[in-house]
N, C-alpha and C positions, 0 to 999 in steps of 0.2 A: 141328741146333739143340740136341740133347741134349748134345753136347760143350761148347757154350758154357755151358749150365747147370751142367755139372760143374765147369768152371773157376770160375764165380761162387761156387758153394757151397764149394769146397775151397781156393781160393787164400788165404783169410785164416787158414788154420791155421799157427800160428807155433811156433817153438822159442824159449823165453825167452832173452834175452841173458845173457852170462856175468857181467855186473856187475849192480849194483843197478838200473840203468835198463834198461827193456825196449824193444824195438822192436815196432812194430805196423804191419801192412799193412791199410789200410782203403780204402774207396771203389773197389772193384775193378770195372773196366769192360772186359770182354772183347768183342771183335767179330771177325768174319771178313771178310777181303778175298778177292779172286779167287785169290790165291796163298798167303795166310798167315792165321795166327790171331794177333791182336794183343791184348795184355793191358796195360791202363793201371791204375795204382794209386797211392795216396798212401802215403808212408813216413813214419811218425811215430817220431822218435828224436832223442836229443840229439847223437848222433855218427853218422858213416857206419857202415853195417853191411853184412855179407856177405849177399846175397840168393841163396838157392839154390832150385832148382826140380827136382822129380821128376815125370815124367809116366808113367802106367801105361796100357798099351794091351793089350787081350786078356790080362790077367793078368801081363804082363811090365812091370817098372818100369825106366825109363831115367832117368839123371841128365842134367843139362844138358850135360855133356861128350859125351854120346852122341847128342845131338839138334842140329838146326840152329836154335839160339837165338841171338839178337842183342839187344843193348840192356842194360837195367838188370837184369841177372841174371848170376850166376856171378862176381861181383866186388863190391868195396866200392861201395855206392850211397849217395850223399848223401841225407839226409832231405829231404823236400819233396813238393810236389804233382806229379801227373801224371808219375810214373815210368813207363817203358814198356819192354816187351820184345816181340819178334816171334818166332814159331815158324814156320819154313818147313816146315809139316807135309807139304806135297806132296812136298818133297825126301825126307823121312824115310819117308813112307807114301804111295806114288803113288795109292792109292785113298782118300785122306784125306777126301773130301767126306762120306762116311757114317760116318766114324771116330768111335767112342765111346771116350772116355778120361777119366781123372781126373788132376787136377793138384794137387800139394801143394807148398807153399813153406815156407821158413823164413828167418828173419832173425836173424843172430847177430853180436854185437859181438866184434871181435877185440881181443886185448890187445896 
């Protein structure tokens, strides 16, 4: 359960957009299934933005290209409610059930 709290507290950290309008990730709702960790969020922006995620485990930080992530992450995401990505944590860390980690995200407008 500690890992879910880490997601909730850190997912809303953003990098400001490159233009005058900024993107914001709000209403973060993480939950765990038997096989995965799922994170739902709302993306507030005037335009699609690149959503990036980094996850730190035992002091080592991994970017989304190094992890089994799928969904609304690592690509341009349309603004709106209930955006979602899934982390197959069991694939990346076989003993994932007790895994403590932190998750940081950023949303960046591309030019």
